[in-house]
N, C-alpha and C positions, 0 to 999 in steps of 0.2 A: 368543491374539488381544487386540490392543491393545485397553483398555478406555478410553471418554473419560468425563470426570466433569465436572459443573459447577466452577465457580472459587468457589460461591457452600455447592453443598453435593455433598461428596464422594461421600455415598452413591448420587448421583444417576449411574448407569452406563449406555451407550450404546457400538452398533457407532461404527468410520468413517464407515461410509455415513448411519447413522441422525444423527450430529452434524452432517452436511453437508446434510442433506435438513431438518431442523431450523435449522440457522443460530444458533441462538439457544438457551442453555438454558430453558426453564421458570419458573427463579426469577427470570431476568434475568442470571444468569451466562454464563459462556463454555465451551464445551470447549475443553480440555485432556485432553493423556495422561496418564494417571493415575500413571505411570511414567516419572522421565527417564530413567531403566533399559534402558524395553522400546525407547528409540530409539538405544541405544548403538552402537556400528558401527567398523569398520575403516573412515577415510577413502577407504583406497587402493581400496577394491572399488567406490565412488562416480565418483571422479575418474578412474578408468579406463575413460571410456566419454566418447562427445561426450554434447552436450547432452541429448538425446531418450535417451542410454540411463542419463546422472544423473537425470532426469527422471523412469525406470521405479525407479530403484535406490532413490530417496530415499519414492517414494509405496508402495513394495512393504514398506516400516517403516510407514508411517504409516498405510496404507489397507488393511491387509491383509486384510480380509474381503473384498477385491475379486477380491483372485486374481492370479495375476500374467498371464495372458491376457487378464482385460479389462485390467488396467494397461495393457497393451503397445498395446491396441487405444484408451485413450482418448489415450496421448500420442499416437498417430500422427494419429489425430486432431484434437489439440489445435494440433500444433506444425507439422504438413507442409502450405505453401505461406504460410502466414499473415506470416512474418517477411521483411524486405527483409532482412537477414544472416543468414547460411547458422551461426553462430556461435550465434543465437538472442540472445546479450545479449555483443555483442564487447569487450575490456577493451583502451581505447586507452593509449598512453603520453601524459603530458599534462604540461606544466609539467617541475620541476627531477627529480630522480633519485629515483627511486624514489616516484613518485607516480603515478596512475593513475585513470582514469573507465571505471567500466561503462558501458557506455549501453545502458540498459533500454528505450528510447525505439524499436524498431526494429519494434513491433506494429503490427494496423492502426488503432490511434489515435493512435498515436505518444505513449505514455506507459506507465510501468514496468508499472500494472494490466492490460495485453494481456497478460504472463506471466500472470497467473494466473486471468484472464478467462475467455482462450482457452480453461482447463480446467476453469473451473468448471460450465459448463451440460453439457459432458459427463459430469461425476462427478455432476451433479445427476441428471440422465437414470440412468446407470445404477442407482444409487444406488432411485430412483423402482421398479424393476422387478425390483432384487435384496431390497425390504422390502414386495414385492405394497403397494403405497403407490397407495390410488387416487385420492386426491383431485387436481385439480388444484394446480399451486403457483403462488402469487403473490409475486413478490420484491420484496421493500422495500430499496429502497437511500436511504442519504442521502450526497452527495458533496459534496468541497467544490472538486470540478474533476476532475479525471480519473477516478475509477471510473467517474461516470456515465454516460461518451460507453463505455467499455470495456463496460460491464455493458451497457448498451443493444445495443452491437455483439455479444456475446457471447451475448446470449439471444433476440435477432433473430427470431420465428419457431420457436422452439424448440418441438416440441410439449409440450404438456400444460404449459405454462409462460405465465405471464407478467411483466412488470415493471413497476413506475412508480418512479422517479427522484427525489426530490428535493434542491433543488440552491440555494443561497441567493441568492436574489434581488439581482443587483448585484455579487454575491463574487465573480465567478468573470469570467475575461477573455473578450473577444465570442470568441472563436477556440473557447473551450472551451465557451462556450453554445452558439454555432452546431453543434458536433459532437452536441450531446444534442437541440437541437430538431429538427434535420432527421432525427433519426436513423429511420431505417427500420425495417419490421417491423409488422405487422398486431398486435403482441401488447405494446408500447412505448406508455411514456409518459411524458414529461418534464415537472416540474413548479418555479414556480421558488416560493419560499418567503419570507414578506418577513420574513426574521431571518439571522442568520449560521449557521454550520455547526452550531455544537453547538444550538444550535438544531433544527436538522433531526432532527440525530440522534436529539437527547432523544427528541423525538416517533416514530421506528420504533420507539427501543427501549418507549417506552409502549405503541405500537400490536403488538409482538408480547405485551407479558404482555394485555392488555387483550383483543383481538380476535387471537389467533392462529387461529381460525378465520373470518375476518369474514361468510362465506356458506356456507350448506352445501358440502360436496363442494371447498372451495377452503382449501387454507393456507396461513400465512404461511413466508417463509423471508426471508436475506438472501444480496446478492453481496459484503458491505460484510467486510474482514477482521476485522470478529467471528466472521464464517462459519470454520471450521477447512478448508474446503474451499479457500477462497481463499488461506487465509494460507502452508501447505504450498508449494505450489509455486513461492512466493519464494525459498525456504529454497534450493532450486535452482540460483540465481545467485551463491549464496557458493560454494561448491565450484568451480560453472564460472569462478568469477574467478581461484579458488586453480591449479585446473588451466591454465588458460590461463597463468599466472604462470610456472608451472613449464615449462610449453614454451619461455616467451619468454626461460627460463635466467634473470629477477628474481631468481628465491628458490630455496633448496636445500629438499628436500625434509624436513618437518617446521618449516620456520620459521613462529613467528607471525607472522599480517598481520593490523592493523591495519583496519578498516572505519569510514567516515563515513559518514553516512548523515540526510538529510536529515528530518527526524521531526515530524507532526501528530499520527496517531491510534498511532503506538508501531507499528502493523504490521511494517514492512518492516524494522523493526531487530531486532522478538522475531522473526522469522524468521531473522536472522542469531544472536539466543543459541538457537534449536533448536539450527542448525549447530554453534555450538560444543560443546553438549551433547550432541550427536553422535557428535564425536571430531576433525571440522574445527579443525584448529591456527589461531583463532583468537585476536590477541593480546588485543586490546580494540575495543570497538563505542561507537565518537564521536556520540552524539544532538546533531544539529545541528540549534538552533532559530533559526528569524525573532524579530520582536519579540516576538511570543507567546510568551514564554518561558517557560511554565509548566513547562515537561520539565525545562529546562536550570536553573530553580532548585529544582526539586527533587531532580536529580539531585547538587545541590549540598548540600545542606540537611536531603534528606526530609520537608519541608512542600509539599504539594500544593492551590495553593489557588488557585480558576479564579475568584476573587472581585479580580478587576483591571479594565483596561480592554481593550476588543478591539477588536484594531490591524488595518487591512486594509491587506495588504500588496502588494509586488509578485511574491512568491511566496504567491497566493490559496492554493494544498494544503497549504499550511503553517497558515494561519489557524484554529487549533483549540486551544481550552481544555478539553477534555473531552476525555482522550487512552485511546480504551476499553480497546488492548491493553495497557494498561500492567499491568491485572488479569490478566493471563496470570503476567505476572512476579513481581507481589506474593505468585500463591497459591502459587509455587516457591522464593520467600525466605521471606516473611511467617508463611506456613502457612495453612489453610482459617478457624479463626475470625479472625483477624488482619484478612485479607482483605474477610470479608463483614461487619466493625466500619467497615473503611477507605473499603468504599461505600458503606454507610449514611451513616458523617459527611458524603460527599461530595455526596449526594443529601442530605441534610437541611439542612448547613450549607454547603456548597460548598467544604471542606476538612476534611483528615488530616494527622498526622504520624505518620510511621514511628518505631522507634526505632531508638537509635545502631547497633545490633548490624546491626540490617535493614539500614539505611543502609551501614553496612561492607561489606557481604554483595555489594548492588550495584553499588557503587561500587569493589570490588573487578575487575569485569568492565567496568559501563559509565561514559565521561566525558561529561558534559554541556555544550555549548558554546551562543554564538547570537554570531549576525551582523545588523547592521540593513542597512535595503535599501541604504543608501549603501556599505556593505562590500561586500554582491554584487554592486552593479553596477559597483564598482573591479575584483573579481576578474574579472567578464565583460571588461571592458577590457584588463585588463593581460593573462590568457591568451589575447589572440584580436591582442593586438600583439604579444605575446612567441613566441606557437607557433600563430599563427592557429589558436588552437581556440577555436571557439563551443559557449560553454555556455547552458543556460534561466535563471530568475531563482532556481529553488528548487536545482539544482546547483552554482549560485554561492555560496550559502547557504552551503552543505557545506563547498566546495571554499574558502572566506574562513574558517569556523570549521577545517579538517583545517591552515591555515596558522598558524594560532594554536594549535592542538594539538601541531605538531610545533617548536614553540620553546618548549613545557612542558617539565620535566622528566621528565613523566610519559608524553611521546612521543615522546621523541629517540631509541627503540631498536629500532623496529618494522623489519622488515625491508622491507617496502611498505606503503605507502597508497594502499587504494580507494577512492575516493570514487563512492559510488552515485547514477548520475543518474535525474532523476525524468520528462522528459519534451525532446519536440525543441522548440528554440530558439524555433521559428518560434508556436510556442502562444502564446507572451507575447512576440512580435514590436516590440511598441511600448517594453517595457519596455528588451528588449535595445538595441533602437535608442539611447534614450537611456543607455543605461550606454556605449555604444560613441561618445557624444559628439553624434549627427547629431538631427535634425529629425522628430518622431514625430509629429506632427501630424495627421497620414491618416488614413486609414479603415484597420479591422485589414488589410484588402484590398492597399492600399498600403503600411502598412507591411512586409507577408510580401514584398509585390515589393522594396520596397526593401530590405531584409537580404535577402537573394537576391543583389540587383543591388552591394552593396556588398563583401559575406561571398563571396561564389560557394558559398557550403554548400547543399545540395541540399535539393528543399522535400519532405519527404515525401509521396508518392501519394496518404495518406488525406484531407492538406489541403488537396491544391493543388485542388481545387478546390470548397471546402467552402462560397465566397459564392454559388455559383450553383444553390444545390438549396433545394428548397420545405420552408419553415417548415411541420412539421408540430403542432406541439406548444405550444401558445400561453398554457398556465393557469399565474396566478397566486393564488395561496390564504394565507391568512392560518394559523400556523403553528397556532392551533385548531382550525383547519379541515381538520387532515391526515385525523382519523381520517373526518370524514364523505365525505371525498372519498375515500378509499380505496373505504367499503362500497358507496360510488355506483358508482365507475368496479371495481367486483369483480365478473368473471362466470365462471359453473365454463366 
């Protein structure tokens, strides 16, 4: 049975279900499989299935304490009737030869987070019964935009569970904000924090250490990708993309595919690393950053430095300077002692530098690139004019980075290039209209309608009526008040 260890203490070991219940290790570390050897497999056994079958195969490896029957039940409950595409995550040809977009936004909140957050509540509910866990669970989540609405939707009225989502005040699109503040469920709260995403995320991590049980009979857990139960379901769509490429005849079996991932918190691309370690023919993983290019710099120099200006961009879900999931990669590359040393340095000084050998090992798999708002806008306009394909601002950052990567010596020889999309373009209709050279001075409702008139792209069902829903969550707090807010709003 796979054991999960903390990235900061390898002697701390728990089962998969216990790691999912806890969300984060008690020492502040993240849970990871003890050995990558435990997850290696023949990828053919996974891709010889539809999406649900691939999910069952991957989850049975990572979550082996659940048992195959329970996994099958959870997969069916998580993915039946929730996605508008029968493929769940369809692959679409876009641009020039061998360039594709993996559309991850066909779920209930029109963002890639739906793939995992349709599953996590079911995984967590099962984990409670498996571990005779009597406490109610309070989910604390910081969001840069899309995790919040997907988590609120996924955990709405789940028995024995409540959720508080903290999002940066003024740091998300109005459509993202409306998705959160109108979220249903008697057990949900969405709270604006006067700060950026990093402030909210740091506050949530501190609460896990300071008040893991904020009240008697209530324990904290997380729906962010720091929770291994959030990250593992994202591995599946790397296999799905590969299978779809084979079905299209775009690659031959065994060809290596490069994946370009718009990245803020490093979770989505870390899922790709796990897929590669499982045995999927992954060529390179290209980490695409926006103007907040802390990851691109790190992957180039080995120096991680969050002491830099924070930029609000048109791709707000990537406006992050502290990328939590990078810690998982550091453990596998740098070892436990160095990882702990680097995390301490980051907390105390705001920076750290890995060794030359460690950087070389990371760079053997990862490439870091960045694109500006202007480059992203140019990509939106160019692809719509050439292919009539409409993408959101985050996907456009990755597309722009993909074009740069294809032009480099490093990126010339991939069998295919797959850009992982982030969200429906209608979640960022103002920026998309501006990229198309259109007037975007109207409200988000007006901009969404105008975008539909101009492009003909369908408005997702989950977004169509968002402007008429009742606003249920109005709280705005200082970051220093997060602890008090949680304690005062924590009921068994």
